[in-house]
C-alpha positions in Angstrom: 0.0 -0.2 -0.1 1.2 3.7 -0.5 2.7 5.2 2.5 3.9 8.7 3.3 7.4 7.4 4.0 9.0 4.2 4.0 9.4 1.8 7.2 13.0 2.3 8.0 15.1 -0.9 8.4 18.8 -1.6 9.7 20.7 -3.2 12.3 22.5 -0.5 14.2 19.8 1.3 15.8 16.3 3.0 15.4 14.6 6.0 17.2 11.2 7.3 16.5 10.1 10.5 18.2 7.5 13.4 17.9 10.3 16.0 17.0 13.1 15.3 14.4 15.6 17.1 16.6 15.0 14.7 19.5 15.1 11.7 17.3 18.5 12.9 15.7 19.8 13.8 19.1 19.1 10.4 20.3 20.5 8.9 17.1 23.8 10.7 17.8 24.0 9.0 21.3 23.7 5.6 19.6 26.3 6.6 17.1 28.6 7.6 19.9 28.5 4.3 21.6 25.5 4.8 23.8 22.7 2.4 24.3 19.1 2.8 23.9 18.5 4.1 27.3 21.2 6.6 27.0 19.7 7.8 23.8 16.1 8.1 25.1 17.3 10.2 27.9 19.0 12.7 25.8 16.0 12.9 23.2 13.8 13.3 26.1 15.6 16.4 27.3 15.9 17.9 23.8 11.9 17.4 23.8 11.8 19.7 26.8 13.5 22.3 24.8 11.9 22.0 21.3 8.4 21.0 22.4 7.7 23.1 25.6 4.0 23.3 24.7 3.9 19.7 24.9 6.3 18.7 28.0 8.7 19.8 30.5 11.3 18.9 33.1 8.6 19.2 35.8 6.0 17.1 33.9 5.7 13.4 34.2 6.6 10.3 32.0 5.6 6.7 32.0 8.5 4.5 30.8 8.3 0.8 29.4 11.8 -0.7 29.1 13.1 -4.0 28.1 16.8 -4.4 28.7 18.3 -7.2 26.4 17.8 -10.5 28.0 15.9 -9.0 30.8 12.4 -8.6 31.8 10.2 -5.9 30.7 9.5 -3.1 33.6 7.7 0.1 33.9 9.5 2.9 35.2 7.1 5.4 37.0 7.7 9.1 36.6 4.1 10.1 37.6 4.6 12.4 40.7 2.0 12.0 43.6 -0.3 14.6 45.0 1.5 16.7 47.7 0.6 16.3 51.4 -1.6 19.4 51.4 -3.6 18.5 48.3 -6.7 17.0 50.3 -10.1 17.0 48.8 -11.2 19.2 52.1 -8.6 21.8 51.1 -9.8 22.2 47.4 -13.4 22.3 48.6 -12.8 24.7 51.2 -11.5 27.1 48.5 -15.0 27.0 46.8 -13.6 24.3 43.9 -15.7 21.3 42.6 -12.8 20.4 40.1 -9.1 20.7 40.4 -8.2 23.7 38.1 -6.9 22.7 34.6 -4.0 25.1 35.1 -2.0 27.1 38.0 0.0 25.6 41.0 -3.0 23.8 42.5 -3.0 21.6 39.6 0.8 20.7 40.1 1.7 17.2 41.4 4.9 16.5 42.7 7.2 16.6 39.5 8.2 13.3 38.3 9.9 13.4 34.8 13.4 14.6 35.6 14.0 11.9 38.4 12.6 9.0 36.1 14.9 10.1 33.4 18.0 10.1 35.7 17.1 6.9 37.4 17.1 5.2 33.9 20.2 6.6 32.9 21.9 5.5 36.4 20.7 2.0 36.1 20.4 1.1 32.6 22.6 3.7 30.7 26.3 3.9 30.2 26.9 7.5 29.4 27.6 10.3 31.8 25.0 13.1 32.6 27.1 15.6 30.7 27.2 13.6 27.5 23.4 13.2 27.4 22.6 16.8 28.6 24.9 18.2 26.1 22.3 18.3 23.2 19.6 20.2 25.4 21.9 22.5 26.8 23.1 23.3 23.3 19.7 23.9 21.8 18.7 26.0 24.9 21.7 28.2 24.9 22.3 28.6 21.2 18.8 28.4 20.0 16.6 26.1 17.6 14.3 27.0 14.9 10.8 26.2 16.5 7.9 24.6 14.7 4.9 26.5 13.8 3.0 25.0 17.0 5.2 26.6 19.5 4.5 30.1 18.1 0.9 29.4 17.6 0.6 28.2 21.3 2.2 31.1 22.6 0.0 33.4 20.4 -3.2 31.7 21.7 -2.3 32.5 25.3 -0.4 35.8 24.9 -2.9 37.8 26.8 -2.6 35.4 29.8 1.1 35.6 29.6 1.2 39.5 29.2 -1.1 40.3 32.2 -0.7 37.4 34.5 2.2 34.9 33.7 5.0 37.8 32.9 7.9 35.3 33.7 6.5 33.2 30.9 6.0 36.3 28.7 9.8 37.2 29.2 10.9 33.8 27.9 8.3 33.4 25.0 7.4 36.9 24.0 10.7 38.5 23.5 10.3 42.1 22.1 6.4 41.3 22.1 6.7 38.7 19.6 5.6 35.0 19.8 8.3 32.3 18.5 8.3 31.9 14.8 9.6 29.6 12.6 13.2 30.5 11.0 13.9 32.8 14.1 16.0 31.2 16.7 14.3 30.5 20.0 16.6 30.5 23.0 15.9 29.3 26.7 19.1 30.6 28.4 17.5 30.0 31.8 17.1 26.5 31.3 20.5 25.9 29.8 21.9 27.8 33.0 19.9 25.5 35.3 21.2 22.3 33.7 25.0 24.0 33.6 24.5 24.6 37.3 23.2 21.3 37.9 26.2 19.7 36.4 28.6 22.2 38.1 26.9 21.2 41.7 27.0 17.6 41.1 30.6 17.4 39.6 32.4 16.4 42.8 30.2 13.4 43.4 32.7 10.7 42.1 31.8 7.9 39.6 29.2 7.9 36.9 26.0 6.6 39.3 27.1 8.8 42.2 27.1 11.9 39.9 23.7 11.3 38.6 22.5 10.6 42.3 24.0 13.8 43.3 22.0 15.7 40.3 18.9 14.0 41.4 19.5 15.2 45.1 20.0 18.8 43.6 16.6 18.5 42.1 14.7 17.4 45.4 16.5 19.5 47.7 18.7 22.1 46.1 18.3 25.2 44.2 15.8 23.7 41.5 13.8 22.4 44.8 13.8 25.8 46.4 12.8 27.6 43.1 10.0 25.1 42.3 8.4 25.7 46.0 8.7 29.6 45.7 6.8 29.3 42.3 4.1 27.2 43.9 3.7 29.9 46.7 3.3 32.7 44.3 -0.6 33.5 43.7 -1.4 32.5 40.3 -4.2 32.8 38.0 -5.9 29.4 36.9 -9.0 28.4 35.1 -11.2 29.1 38.1 -10.8 32.8 37.5 -9.1 33.2 40.8 -5.4 33.5 41.9 -4.3 30.5 43.9 -1.3 29.1 45.5 -0.2 25.7 45.5 0.5 22.8 47.9 3.8 22.0 47.0 6.5 21.7 49.8 10.1 21.0 50.2 9.2 17.7 52.0 7.1 16.8 49.2 10.0 17.0 46.7 12.3 15.8 49.0 10.3 12.7 49.5 9.6 11.5 46.3 11.5 9.3 43.8 10.6 7.6 40.5 10.0 3.9 40.8 10.2 0.6 39.0 7.0 -1.8 39.0 5.8 -4.9 36.8 3.9 -4.2 34.0 0.3 -5.4 33.3 0.1 -7.7 30.3 -2.5 -9.6 28.3 -1.8 -12.4 25.7 -3.6 -11.7 22.3 -3.3 -13.5 19.1 0.5 -14.6 19.8 1.3 -11.3 21.2 1.9 -10.4 24.8 1.1 -6.6 25.3 2.7 -4.7 28.3 1.4 -1.4 29.8 1.7 0.5 33.0 -0.9 -0.1 35.8 -4.1 1.3 36.4 -2.7 4.4 38.0 -2.4 5.1 34.1 -5.3 4.4 31.4 -2.7 1.6 30.2 -5.0 -1.3 30.9 -7.9 0.1 28.7 -5.7 -1.0 25.8 -5.7 -4.6 27.0 -9.4 -4.4 28.0 -9.9 -3.5 24.5 -8.1 -6.5 23.2 -9.9 -8.8 25.7 -13.2 -7.6 24.3 -12.3 -8.5 20.8 -14.1 -11.7 19.2 -12.1 -14.7 18.1 -12.9 -13.7 14.5 -12.5 -10.2 13.7 -14.6 -8.4 10.7 -12.7 -7.3 7.6 -9.9 -4.7 8.5 -11.3 -1.3 7.9 -14.8 -2.3 7.2 -18.0 -0.6 9.1 -18.3 -3.8 11.3 -14.4 -3.6 12.4 -14.9 0.0 13.0 -18.2 -0.2 15.0 -16.9 -3.4 16.8 -13.7 -1.2 18.1 -15.7 1.8 18.8 -18.2 -0.1 21.0 -15.4 -2.0 22.8 -13.5 1.1 23.6 -16.5 2.7 25.2 -16.9 -0.3 27.6 -13.2 -0.2 28.5 -13.3 3.6 29.0 -16.3 3.3 31.2 -14.7 0.6 33.4 -11.4 3.0 33.4 -13.8 5.9 34.7 -15.1 3.6 37.5 -12.3 1.3 38.6 -9.0 2.7 37.6 -6.7 4.9 40.0 -4.3 5.0 42.3 -6.1 5.7 45.6 -7.9 2.1 45.9 -7.6 -1.5 45.0 -8.2 -2.1 41.4 -9.9 -5.5 40.5 -7.6 -5.7 37.3 -7.5 -9.7 37.0 -11.3 -9.7 36.8 -11.3 -6.7 34.5 -8.8 -8.8 32.1 -10.5 -12.0 32.8 -12.3 -14.2 29.9 -15.5 -14.5 31.9 -15.9 -10.9 32.4 -15.1 -9.7 28.9 -17.5 -12.5 27.4 -20.1 -10.8 29.4 -19.1 -7.4 28.5 -18.7 -8.2 24.6 -22.4 -9.3 24.6 -23.3 -5.7 25.3 -22.1 -4.9 22.0 -24.9 -4.7 19.7 -25.7 -3.6 16.0 -26.6 -0.1 17.3 -24.2 2.6 18.9 -24.3 3.0 22.6 -24.7 6.6 23.9 -24.5 5.5 27.6 -21.6 5.4 30.1 -21.7 1.6 31.1 -19.2 0.4 33.5 -19.2 -3.2 34.7 -19.3 -4.9 38.0 -16.0 -7.0 38.1 -16.3 -9.7 40.8 -20.0 -8.5 41.6 -18.6 -5.1 43.1 -21.0 -2.1 42.4 -19.1 0.7 40.0 -19.0 4.2 41.7 -18.8 7.2 39.4 -18.4 10.9 40.4 -21.2 12.5 41.7 -21.6 15.3 39.2 -23.3 15.5 35.8 -20.7 15.5 32.9 -20.9 18.3 30.6 -23.0 16.6 27.7 -22.4 18.6 24.3 -25.0 17.7 21.6 -23.9 20.2 18.8 -21.2 22.6 17.9 -18.8 20.2 19.5 -15.2 20.7 19.4 -13.3 17.4 18.7 -10.2 18.7 20.4 -12.3 18.7 23.8 -10.8 20.3 26.9 -7.5 19.2 27.8 -5.2 17.4 25.5 -6.1 17.8 21.8 -7.1 15.0 19.5 -6.6 16.7 16.1 -2.8 17.0 15.1 -3.9 20.2 12.8 -5.5 22.3 15.5 -3.4 25.4 15.4 -0.7 25.2 18.1 -1.9 21.9 19.6 -2.9 24.1 22.5 -5.4 26.8 23.2 -6.5 29.2 25.9 -10.1 30.5 26.2 -11.2 33.8 27.5 -11.7 32.3 31.0 -8.1 30.9 31.0 -8.9 27.2 30.0 -6.1 25.7 28.3 -5.0 22.6 26.3 -1.8 20.9 25.9 -0.6 17.7 24.4 2.0 15.3 24.7 5.3 13.8 23.3 6.4 10.3 22.6 9.8 8.5 22.1 10.7 5.1 21.0 14.5 3.6 20.6 15.8 0.2 20.0 19.5 -0.5 19.6 21.8 -3.1 18.2 22.1 -5.1 21.4 18.3 -5.3 21.5 17.9 -2.9 24.3 14.2 -1.2 23.8 12.2 1.6 25.3 8.9 3.4 25.0 8.2 6.8 26.7 5.4 9.2 26.8 6.6 12.3 28.4 4.0 15.2 29.0 3.2 18.0 31.3 5.1 21.0 32.6 3.8 22.8 29.5 4.5 26.4 28.9 0.7 27.0 29.0 0.0 25.0 32.4 1.9 27.3 34.7 4.1 30.3 34.7 7.7 29.6 33.8 9.8 29.4 36.9 12.3 32.4 36.0 15.1 31.1 37.7 14.6 27.7 35.9 13.3 28.3 32.6 10.4 25.8 33.1 7.1 25.7 34.6 5.3 23.3 37.0 2.8 20.8 35.7 -0.9 20.2 36.2 -1.5 16.6 36.3 -3.6 16.8 39.4 -6.4 18.0 37.3 -7.2 14.2 36.4 -8.0 13.4 40.0 -11.5 14.1 41.7 -12.8 16.2 44.3 -15.2 13.3 45.4 -14.2 11.0 48.3 -13.8 7.3 48.2 -13.0 7.0 44.3 -10.3 5.1 42.8 -9.1 8.5 41.5 -10.0 10.9 44.4 -7.4 13.4 45.0 -5.4 11.8 47.8 -2.1 13.0 49.2 0.7 10.7 48.2 -1.2 8.9 45.5 -0.9 9.4 41.5 -3.4 11.1 39.8 -4.7 8.8 37.0 -2.9 9.8 33.8 -3.6 9.3 30.2 0.0 8.8 29.4 0.5 5.1 28.2 3.4 3.8 26.1 3.3 0.4 25.1 5.8 -2.8 24.5 4.5 -6.1 22.7 6.4 -9.3 22.8 6.4 -12.6 21.0 7.4 -15.7 22.8 8.6 -13.6 25.6 10.8 -11.6 23.4 10.4 -7.8 23.1 9.5 -7.0 19.2 7.5 -3.8 19.3 7.7 -0.6 21.0 5.0 2.1 20.4 2.8 5.0 21.6 1.3 8.3 20.8 0.3 11.8 22.2 -3.6 12.3 22.5 -4.6 12.2 25.9 -7.7 10.0 26.2 -7.3 9.1 22.6 -3.9 7.4 23.4 -5.0 3.8 23.8 -7.8 4.2 21.1 -5.3 5.1 18.3 -2.6 2.5 19.7 -5.0 -0.1 19.3 -6.0 0.7 15.8 -2.3 0.9 15.1 -1.5 -2.5 16.6 -4.2 -4.2 15.1 -3.0 -2.7 11.8 0.5 -3.7 12.1 -0.1 -7.1 13.3 -2.9 -8.2 11.1 -2.1 -6.8 7.8 0.5 -8.3 5.4 4.3 -7.6 6.2 6.5 -5.4 4.2 10.2 -6.3 3.5 9.8 -9.4 5.8 8.7 -7.4 8.9 5.8 -5.4 10.4 4.5 -2.8 8.3 4.9 0.2 10.8 4.6 3.0 8.6 1.5 1.9 6.7 -0.2 1.2 10.2 0.5 4.7 11.1 -0.6 6.3 8.1 -3.8 4.2 7.8 -7.1 6.4 8.3 -7.9 6.7 12.4 -10.6 7.6 14.5 -11.5 8.3 17.9 -14.7 8.6 20.1 -15.6 11.0 23.1 -18.3 9.0 24.5 -16.4 8.7 28.0 -15.7 11.6 30.1 -12.6 13.4 29.6 -9.5 13.3 32.0 -9.0 17.1 31.5 -10.8 20.0 33.1 -13.5 20.4 32.9 -14.3 16.6 32.4 -16.9 16.7 29.5 -18.2 14.2 27.4 -19.8 13.6 23.9 -22.3 10.6 23.9 -22.2 8.6 20.8 -19.5 10.7 19.2 -17.1 9.3 16.5 -14.5 11.5 14.9 -13.0 10.2 11.7 -10.3 11.2 9.2 -11.9 12.2 5.7 -9.9 9.5 4.0 -12.1 7.2 5.6 -14.2 5.1 3.2 -17.4 7.4 2.3 -19.6 4.1 2.8 -18.2 3.2 5.8 -18.9 6.6 7.4 -22.6 6.4 6.0 -22.9 3.0 7.7 -21.7 4.2 10.8 -24.4 7.2 11.0 -26.9 4.5 10.1 -26.1 2.4 13.2 -26.5 5.5 15.4 -23.0 6.8 15.6 -22.6 10.7 15.9 -19.8 11.0 13.0 -17.6 13.9 12.8 -15.5 14.0 9.7 -12.1 15.6 10.3 -9.3 16.6 8.2 -7.7 13.8 6.2 -4.7 13.5 8.4 -5.6 14.4 11.7 -6.2 11.3 13.8 -3.1 10.0 15.8 0.6 10.8 16.2 2.1 7.4 16.7 5.8 6.6 16.8 7.1 2.9 16.8 10.2 0.8 16.6 10.7 -3.0 16.4 13.0 -5.7 16.3 12.9 -9.1 14.6 14.3 -11.7 17.2 15.3 -14.0 14.7 17.1 -11.8 12.3 18.1 -8.9 14.6 16.7 -6.5 11.7 15.7 -3.4 13.5 12.6 -0.7 12.0 11.1 2.2 12.8 8.4 4.6 11.5 6.9 7.9 12.6 3.8 10.0 12.3 3.3 12.4 9.4 0.3 14.3 10.7 1.6 17.6 12.0 4.8 17.3 9.8 7.0 17.1 12.9 7.7 13.4 14.0 10.5 11.4 12.4 12.0 8.1 12.7 15.8 7.9 12.2 18.3 4.8 12.2 20.6 2.7 10.2 
């Protein structure tokens, strides 16, 4: 089939990410003798510089890693709610939702510590080596993509009137960043240089990395982050609030390793992060598939996947979170999913239908979800779902902002493999900390201000995140790493990619990664959004205009509320693979948005 680019193949190393500078920086580390984990860390810090509207060092990242010959692990870079972030505190401020922006929405930052822990335990390069690329782009500048400038232009009024430290960085001389003109972040470059200087006397490679982690947790970086949290800041509530982050919150948290959740399907074992993420929703969608699938791309096929997604995401709403025991074994069991599968009928369901695993009664937040019947913006409120939306972020008159996410996959010649989805700490999430050159994140907006829910705001617990990278194995051997930005849509787009990559004819003897990424995609918003103000659009389906007209018509006949989006608007996937029999590596990247690239040889 026609694809926008070839699926790359080689034997040395492959990288795929949402920005070409990150991909090439990671590849440069591989060329310099580093492994996949060294490369991923270097690429991640470059993403902080070149996609500041999509992620930052004080955001978060779940990482799935597969060391050659070792077991797949999850490295959790999702920080917890601070000790003072209680439901009572937020309710006492007159809030019924965590604001979508500002310091009240800030969890303990997680991304930085996760990347350094990965480098210490699985990398081979020094901290200086992997930070050099990000420091160079921050200090000397890079040519920003159009969406950086469009994001800044969209939040210009907020930056100029309220978040003046951000205006100083992103509106120099009153102008938003523009393509072809270098964008610099000297404060960020100075932060990393000082970090390196203060950790330089620590001794060996691992000790140096731990010293840098300590500077983040209790040194000058921690002090600046706490000062920023205590500054009254305008947020989506229309009021200035201070945050709850303290010195002890930062000092007491570290990234952690855990086992993945997995599901066996059609000869593949798919690994995801636990139910503190939305990752198991992909596994539930696989578990809901019947033994015989309809023809790929047919109306029957698309209808089946949409309806299965609705059931899985309803269970996400009722059962996933870090604040309660999650009945994951039941949610993935054959008996449970056979009963759930029977709910899929010939017509589209417009209801939110969580199940009762083990006979338990589901509980949803005690609020009426915003129900939009017409004039619906398919981007929703929160991470956007359409790549071609100007700027991939927006701010409304009331200060409501949207941001998105990045993704990065690497596989090296030794067989090490990694998938990571960095996000949060967007330039439109919180004011830039002037001493540091980056803002706090806003992931607490995903937690509910209702007591007793799996995802209730709870000190020391992780808010349930939408970030959800994937690793897939055959016969116990890692073969495929993939993921996408897109908020609530991530595990919809990833399911469609996985099925396309594994069910269709191979190319050049391997998985057709690029064809699976390029194939027309779709999503639905029938379940509550994870982002402020938590709306939903029952019965919705948004498809790319490249979708067959007969399929669109049949979906409408079946009761789906179909929105036809631009031809290249759904999904922003990255993927790398390794054939364990031949050692051949492959990679592909999303053409939507004209930003993601795969490189390798």
